[in-house]
Residue frames as qw, qx, qy, qz and C-alpha x, y, z in Angstrom:
[[0.921, -0.113, -0.201, 0.314, 73.56, 75.62, 80.41],
 [0.342, -0.910, 0.175, 0.159, 76.23, 77.19, 82.60],
 [0.759, 0.473, -0.219, 0.391, 79.72, 77.75, 81.31],
 [0.611, -0.758, 0.050, 0.222, 82.46, 77.95, 83.95],
 [0.591, 0.655, -0.228, 0.412, 85.75, 79.72, 83.35],
 [0.685, -0.320, -0.290, 0.587, 88.83, 80.20, 85.51],
 [0.061, 0.893, 0.029, 0.446, 89.26, 83.71, 86.92],
 [0.589, -0.086, -0.418, 0.686, 91.73, 85.33, 89.28],
 [0.243, -0.879, -0.277, -0.304, 90.57, 87.86, 91.84],
 [0.432, 0.164, -0.413, 0.785, 92.53, 90.33, 93.94],
 [0.406, -0.812, -0.392, -0.148, 91.02, 91.60, 97.19],
 [0.316, 0.429, -0.369, 0.761, 92.92, 94.53, 98.72],
 [0.558, -0.677, -0.472, 0.092, 92.62, 95.19, 102.47],
 [0.121, 0.626, -0.291, 0.713, 93.43, 98.14, 104.68],
 [0.491, -0.340, -0.685, 0.417, 93.99, 97.69, 108.43],
 [0.202, -0.820, -0.216, -0.489, 91.88, 100.22, 110.34],
 [0.013, -0.589, 0.493, -0.640, 93.00, 102.04, 113.50],
 [0.722, -0.353, 0.315, -0.505, 90.78, 99.81, 115.63],
 [0.373, -0.388, 0.842, 0.037, 92.60, 96.73, 114.30],
 [0.711, 0.329, 0.616, -0.085, 90.11, 95.13, 111.93],
 [0.318, -0.093, 0.613, 0.717, 90.36, 95.04, 108.13],
 [0.467, 0.624, 0.177, -0.601, 88.47, 97.03, 105.52],
 [0.605, 0.194, 0.651, 0.415, 88.14, 95.29, 102.13],
 [0.150, 0.545, -0.191, -0.803, 88.42, 97.55, 99.10],
 [0.720, 0.464, -0.093, -0.508, 87.21, 97.03, 95.53],
 [0.790, -0.059, 0.596, 0.130, 87.66, 93.48, 94.23],
 [0.272, 0.678, -0.463, -0.502, 89.74, 93.34, 91.04],
 [0.916, 0.181, 0.356, -0.032, 89.42, 90.58, 88.41],
 [0.006, 0.691, -0.605, -0.396, 92.50, 89.60, 86.37],
 [0.829, 0.352, -0.266, -0.343, 92.84, 87.19, 83.40],
 [0.775, 0.242, -0.543, 0.215, 95.89, 85.27, 84.67],
 [0.750, -0.565, -0.229, 0.257, 97.50, 84.30, 87.95],
 [0.592, 0.041, -0.005, 0.805, 100.62, 86.25, 87.00],
 [0.005, 0.524, 0.170, 0.834, 98.68, 89.47, 86.41],
 [0.603, -0.696, -0.309, -0.236, 96.73, 88.94, 89.65],
 [0.758, -0.363, -0.181, 0.510, 99.97, 88.56, 91.63],
 [0.382, 0.229, 0.072, 0.892, 101.39, 91.71, 90.03],
 [0.268, -0.654, -0.270, -0.654, 98.21, 93.64, 90.86],
 [0.727, -0.615, -0.304, 0.034, 98.22, 92.34, 94.44],
 [0.664, -0.125, -0.139, 0.724, 101.83, 93.43, 94.94],
 [0.125, 0.371, 0.124, 0.912, 100.95, 96.97, 93.81],
 [0.489, -0.638, -0.317, -0.502, 97.71, 97.13, 95.81],
 [0.759, -0.419, -0.367, 0.337, 99.57, 95.90, 98.89],
 [0.434, 0.046, -0.111, 0.893, 101.82, 98.96, 98.71],
 [0.180, -0.434, -0.208, -0.858, 98.74, 101.23, 98.51],
 [0.664, -0.499, -0.219, -0.511, 96.40, 99.56, 101.02],
 [0.364, -0.579, 0.640, -0.351, 98.70, 97.47, 103.20],
 [0.443, -0.102, 0.889, -0.057, 97.54, 94.02, 102.14],
 [0.643, 0.325, -0.295, -0.627, 96.00, 91.98, 99.33],
 [0.611, -0.073, 0.785, -0.078, 94.88, 88.41, 98.69],
 [0.377, 0.309, -0.631, -0.604, 94.85, 86.59, 95.34],
 [0.678, 0.101, 0.639, -0.347, 92.03, 84.08, 94.84],
 [0.153, 0.096, -0.795, -0.580, 91.39, 81.69, 92.00],
 [0.516, 0.257, 0.577, -0.579, 87.78, 80.80, 91.25],
 [0.200, 0.304, 0.823, 0.437, 85.37, 79.37, 88.73],
 [0.253, 0.303, 0.116, -0.911, 83.08, 82.02, 87.28],
 [0.389, 0.463, 0.796, 0.030, 79.67, 81.16, 85.87],
 [0.099, 0.015, 0.361, 0.927, 79.18, 83.26, 82.74],
 [0.224, -0.527, -0.699, -0.428, 75.41, 82.77, 82.86],
 [0.452, -0.769, -0.449, 0.042, 74.90, 84.05, 86.41],
 [0.159, 0.803, -0.254, 0.516, 78.04, 86.09, 87.06],
 [0.735, -0.634, 0.163, -0.176, 78.60, 84.12, 90.26],
 [0.262, 0.607, -0.734, 0.157, 81.81, 82.62, 91.57],
 [0.929, -0.318, 0.034, -0.187, 82.41, 79.18, 93.03],
 [0.937, -0.016, -0.074, 0.341, 85.30, 77.06, 94.23],
 [0.090, 0.924, -0.244, 0.279, 87.30, 80.06, 95.47],
 [0.890, -0.222, -0.138, 0.373, 90.80, 79.24, 96.68],
 [0.202, -0.936, 0.218, 0.191, 93.45, 81.51, 98.21],
 [0.839, 0.444, -0.099, 0.299, 96.54, 81.52, 96.00],
 [0.531, 0.193, -0.285, 0.774, 98.77, 84.16, 97.62],
 [0.325, -0.887, -0.313, 0.101, 98.68, 86.70, 100.48],
 [0.475, 0.412, -0.111, 0.770, 100.62, 89.97, 100.59],
 [0.052, -0.433, 0.252, -0.864, 101.11, 92.26, 103.58],
 [0.202, 0.058, 0.728, -0.652, 98.56, 92.48, 106.38],
 [0.509, -0.133, -0.546, -0.652, 95.34, 90.61, 105.60],
 [0.755, -0.328, 0.223, -0.523, 92.64, 88.86, 107.64],
 [0.379, -0.334, 0.862, -0.046, 93.61, 85.41, 108.94],
 [0.412, 0.300, 0.855, 0.094, 90.72, 83.86, 107.00],
 [0.164, 0.312, -0.210, -0.912, 90.03, 86.17, 104.02],
 [0.425, 0.464, 0.774, -0.067, 86.68, 85.83, 102.30],
 [0.106, 0.201, 0.477, 0.849, 85.30, 87.26, 99.10]]
């Protein structure tokens, strides 16, 4: 049986010279507050970051029901994980 838990993910982005975005390593955080703090710091390094909330399936390691919580700096119009 699957067990779903709430997780918070931070996806940093860097804008490339040609104008598109390069996603960097996805970071998982235990709370929304810590995800926002991480995104603020990563935004200063990479130029942009998005905080997502999601349900994680402990059995499969997959994510579902992802929702954008906050955007910082320059990020894609429709960010995806």
